[in-house]
C-alpha positions in Angstrom: -23.2 27.9 13.1 -25.0 30.9 11.7 -28.1 30.3 9.6 -27.2 28.8 6.2 -28.4 30.9 3.2 -29.6 28.8 0.3 -29.4 29.8 -3.4 -31.0 27.1 -5.6 -29.5 26.3 -8.9 -31.5 27.7 -11.8 -31.2 24.4 -13.8 -30.7 21.0 -12.3 -28.4 18.4 -13.9 -29.6 15.0 -15.1 -28.7 12.2 -12.7 -26.0 9.8 -14.0 -26.5 6.1 -14.7 -25.9 4.5 -11.2 -24.4 1.4 -12.8 -21.7 3.5 -14.5 -20.7 6.0 -11.7 -17.0 5.2 -11.3 -15.4 7.4 -8.7 -15.4 11.1 -8.5 -16.7 11.7 -12.0 -20.0 13.4 -11.3 -21.0 16.2 -8.9 -24.3 17.3 -7.5 -26.2 20.5 -8.2 -25.1 22.4 -5.1 -22.1 22.9 -2.7 -21.6 24.4 0.7 -19.2 27.4 1.1 -18.2 29.4 4.2 -15.6 32.1 4.6 -13.0 32.9 7.3 -11.6 36.3 8.0 -8.9 36.9 10.6 -10.4 38.8 13.5 -14.0 37.8 12.5 -13.9 34.0 12.3 -16.0 31.8 10.2 -18.9 33.6 8.6 -21.5 33.6 5.8 -22.3 29.9 5.5 -24.2 29.2 2.2 -25.5 26.4 0.0 -25.0 27.6 -3.6 -25.1 26.1 -7.1 -22.1 23.9 -7.8 -19.6 25.8 -10.0 -16.3 27.6 -10.3 -14.9 29.4 -7.2 -13.6 32.9 -7.9 -9.9 32.9 -6.9 -7.1 35.5 -7.3 -4.0 34.3 -9.1 -2.2 35.6 -6.1 -4.2 33.4 -3.6 -1.7 32.0 -1.1 -3.0 28.4 -1.6 -1.7 28.5 -5.2 1.8 29.4 -4.1 2.3 27.9 -0.6 -0.2 25.0 -0.5 -2.2 25.9 2.7 -4.9 23.4 2.0 -6.6 20.4 3.8 -9.4 18.1 2.9 -11.4 15.1 4.2 -13.2 12.1 2.6 -16.5 10.8 3.8 -19.6 9.1 2.5 -23.4 9.3 3.0 -25.0 5.8 2.8 -28.5 5.0 1.7 -30.1 2.5 4.1 -32.7 0.2 2.7 -35.4 1.8 4.9 -34.8 5.2 3.4 -32.6 6.6 6.1 -29.4 8.6 5.2 -26.4 7.6 7.3 -23.0 9.0 8.0 -20.1 6.9 9.4 -18.2 8.3 12.3 -18.3 11.9 11.0 -16.9 13.3 14.3 -13.6 11.6 13.5 -13.4 13.3 10.2 -14.2 16.6 11.8 -11.5 16.2 14.5 -8.9 15.0 11.9 -9.6 18.1 9.8 -8.9 20.2 12.9 -5.7 18.4 13.4 -4.7 18.8 9.8 -5.6 22.5 9.9 -3.6 23.0 13.0 -0.5 21.5 11.3 -0.8 23.9 8.4 -1.5 26.8 10.8 -5.0 27.2 9.5 -8.2 28.0 11.5 -10.0 25.0 12.9 -13.7 24.4 12.2 -15.8 23.4 15.3 -17.0 19.8 15.1 -20.6 20.8 15.3 -20.2 23.3 12.4 -18.4 20.7 10.3 -21.1 18.1 10.8 -23.9 20.7 10.5 -22.6 21.9 7.1 -22.5 18.3 5.8 -25.9 17.4 7.2 -27.6 20.4 5.6 -25.9 19.9 2.2 -26.5 16.1 2.0 -30.1 16.4 3.0 -30.6 19.2 0.4 -29.1 17.0 -2.3 -30.7 13.8 -1.0 -32.1 12.9 -4.5 -28.4 12.5 -5.6 -27.7 9.6 -3.2 -27.5 6.5 -5.4 -29.3 3.4 -4.3 -27.6 0.5 -6.2 -25.5 -2.0 -4.1 -22.0 -0.8 -3.4 -22.8 2.9 -4.3 -22.8 5.9 -2.0 -22.6 9.7 -2.0 -19.0 10.7 -1.5 -18.4 13.9 0.6 -15.4 16.0 0.0 -14.9 18.9 2.5 -11.9 21.1 2.0 -10.3 24.3 3.3 -7.9 26.5 1.5 -6.1 29.9 1.8 -7.6 32.7 -0.2 -5.6 35.8 0.8 -4.1 37.6 -2.2 -0.4 37.9 -1.4 3.0 36.6 -2.5 5.2 35.9 0.5 5.4 32.9 2.8 3.0 33.6 5.7 -0.3 32.2 7.0 -3.3 33.5 5.1 -5.7 35.9 6.8 -8.6 34.6 4.8 -9.8 31.0 4.0 -12.7 29.2 2.4 -14.4 26.0 3.6 -16.2 24.1 0.8 -18.1 20.8 0.7 -18.9 19.1 -2.6 -20.7 15.8 -3.2 -20.2 13.1 -5.8 -22.3 9.9 -6.3 -19.8 7.1 -6.6 -19.3 3.4 -7.2 -16.2 1.3 -6.5 -12.9 3.2 -6.0 -10.8 0.6 -7.7 -12.0 -1.0 -10.9 -11.0 -4.3 -9.3 -13.6 -3.8 -6.6 -13.1 -6.4 -3.9 -10.8 -8.5 -6.1 -7.2 -8.5 -5.0 -4.8 -5.8 -6.4 -1.1 -5.9 -7.3 1.1 -3.7 -5.3 4.7 -2.5 -6.0 6.9 -1.6 -3.1 8.4 1.9 -3.6 12.0 2.0 -2.4 13.2 5.2 -4.0 10.6 7.9 -3.6 9.4 9.1 -0.2 5.9 10.2 0.8 6.4 11.6 4.3 8.7 11.6 7.3 8.1 12.1 11.0 8.0 15.8 11.8 6.5 16.5 8.4 2.8 16.4 7.4 2.2 12.7 6.9 -0.4 12.6 9.6 -2.3 15.6 8.0 -4.8 15.1 5.2 -3.3 17.8 2.8 -2.9 17.8 -0.9 0.9 17.9 -0.8 1.0 14.4 0.7 -0.9 13.1 -2.3 1.0 15.2 -4.9 4.2 13.5 -3.7 2.7 10.1 -4.4 1.5 10.6 -8.0 4.8 10.0 -9.8 5.5 6.7 -8.0 1.9 5.5 -8.5 2.0 6.4 -12.3 5.3 4.5 -12.7 3.8 1.5 -10.9 0.8 1.6 -13.1 2.9 1.4 -16.2 4.3 -1.9 -14.8 0.8 -3.3 -14.2 0.4 -2.5 -10.5 -2.6 -0.8 -9.0 -0.8 1.1 -6.3 2.5 1.4 -4.3 3.4 0.3 -0.8 5.4 3.2 0.8 8.4 2.6 3.1 9.5 5.0 5.8 11.4 8.1 4.7 14.5 7.6 6.8 15.7 4.0 6.3 13.4 2.9 3.4 13.0 -0.2 5.5 9.6 -0.2 7.3 6.1 -0.5 5.8 4.0 2.6 6.1 1.0 3.0 3.8 -0.4 1.6 0.5 -1.3 4.3 -1.9 -3.7 6.6 -0.1 -4.7 3.9 2.4 -3.5 2.5 5.7 -2.3 -1.1 5.3 -2.5 -4.3 7.4 -1.0 -7.8 7.0 -2.0 -11.1 8.6 1.1 -13.1 9.5 0.9 -16.4 11.4 -2.6 -15.5 12.5 -1.8 -12.1 13.8 -2.7 -8.8 12.1 0.1 -6.3 12.0 -0.2 -2.6 11.1 2.3 0.3 11.3 1.9 2.5 14.4 0.7 6.1 14.2 4.1 7.7 14.7 3.4 11.0 12.8 4.2 9.9 9.2 1.0 8.1 8.3 -2.6 9.2 8.3 -4.8 8.2 11.3 -7.5 6.6 9.1 -11.1 6.4 10.3 -11.5 3.0 8.6 -8.2 1.9 10.1 -9.5 2.7 13.6 -12.7 0.9 12.8 -11.0 -2.2 11.6 -8.7 -2.4 14.7 -11.8 -2.1 16.9 -13.6 -4.9 15.0 -10.5 -7.2 15.2 -10.1 -6.7 18.9 -13.9 -7.2 19.4 -13.6 -10.5 17.5 -10.6 -11.6 19.5 -8.3 -11.6 16.5 -4.7 -11.0 17.6 -3.7 -7.6 16.4 -0.6 -5.4 17.0 0.6 -2.0 15.9 4.3 -2.2 15.4 7.1 -1.5 12.9 7.1 -4.1 10.1 10.2 -4.2 7.9 9.8 -5.0 4.2 12.3 -7.8 4.5 10.2 -9.4 7.2 7.1 -9.0 5.1 8.6 -10.5 2.0 10.2 -13.4 3.9 6.8 -14.2 5.4 5.3 -14.2 1.9 8.0 -16.5 0.6 7.6 -19.1 3.3 3.8 -19.0 3.3 3.4 -17.3 6.7 1.8 -14.2 5.0 -1.8 -15.1 4.9 -3.6 -11.9 4.0 -3.0 -8.2 3.3 -5.3 -5.3 2.7 -5.6 -1.6 2.5 -8.2 0.4 4.6 -9.7 3.7 3.6 -13.0 5.5 3.2 -13.0 5.4 -0.6 -12.5 1.7 -1.1 -13.3 0.6 2.5 -11.2 -2.6 2.3 -8.9 -3.4 -0.7 -7.3 -6.9 -0.7 -3.7 -7.3 -1.8 -3.0 -10.2 -4.0 0.7 -9.6 -5.0 3.6 -7.7 -3.7 6.7 -6.8 -5.8 9.9 -5.6 -4.1 13.1 -5.1 -6.1 11.8 -7.5 -8.8 11.0 -10.2 -6.3 7.3 -11.1 -6.1 5.1 -12.9 -3.5 1.5 -13.9 -3.8 -0.9 -13.6 -0.9 -3.5 -16.2 -0.4 -3.4 -17.6 -3.9 -4.4 -14.2 -5.2 -7.8 -14.6 -3.6 -9.6 -12.4 -1.1 -8.9 -13.8 2.3 -11.7 -14.8 4.7 -10.8 -12.2 7.3 -10.5 -9.4 4.6 -13.9 -10.4 3.3 -15.4 -10.5 6.8 -14.1 -7.0 7.6 -15.5 -5.6 4.3 -18.9 -7.3 4.8 -19.1 -6.1 8.4 -18.1 -2.5 7.8 -20.3 -2.0 4.8 -23.1 -3.8 6.6 -22.9 -1.2 9.4 -22.4 1.7 7.0 -25.4 0.8 4.9 -27.6 0.0 8.0 -27.9 -3.7 7.2 -26.1 -4.8 10.4 -26.5 -3.8 14.0 -24.2 -0.9 15.0 -22.8 -2.1 18.3 -20.3 0.7 18.5 -22.4 3.9 18.0 -20.6 4.6 14.7 -23.6 5.5 12.5 -25.3 8.9 12.5 -28.7 9.3 10.9 -29.3 12.5 9.1 -32.6 14.1 9.8 
């Protein structure tokens, strides 16, 4: 990457109360920006004051949704180190997402280098209370001024930072999930495997309707048969049935989650039976009704692990584990967060210290 030009903010914002952070409500003083021009490549990397981004009303992203993003965190270790968790996976996934939307890829070293420089520059914004972290949101979008369906000739890569607490208000308490059997999030051959805003836009209506009925999120079924389990909200999902952990395979319609991959690695390391296969909603509900469904949880960067306490499908409800966080779910959360915050030994080489 070229040398990063730094423009300090004239006035720094007061830091928020760490005990009342919520998620995605506050943003740091600076952001990273870099431009792409067809024929030139990526150029002019900068750290600038956080603020509005000038954008033409004719920018292609506003009309044809060429946009991708990632979600990561910087963790404060007790000894003062600043840690990232498997950032190379986020970098590679963004390249995969960009390729699907026919956008220029960002070299892994440039992606990580931009985040390293910005996070270290904003180090004082990293919260230190338990369960807090600095959320990192890299995103790329088309900026060419034109109306007409074609790939943009110019793009902007931006990274913003937000000190955060728990993603869900419930924290590590179980959440209630409604199975969505009408709306569809993604299909194979589409963009389900890409981290792009359109995938999330298609989920908002169903999630809002579930919220009105008292449910925290929705469990998505496949887009063809409305039969097989795919994702829960914006997270991958896993269920423990008869001692075996089952999760949908990566067949092109669900996101290849970094936390998902980490959980599968831990389960196999512990000798827990785990399989990636299709799981029908009928099989899942039947397992819940006869007591074979022991635990269920979502996995994702924002919440890490989110235990599922209840499923509702066509007005039929099943409760998981007495609506309590299961022992395996808790162990996964404790182990992952322990590694991420530097409290447990990293046996897998997942943690990167920023220097």
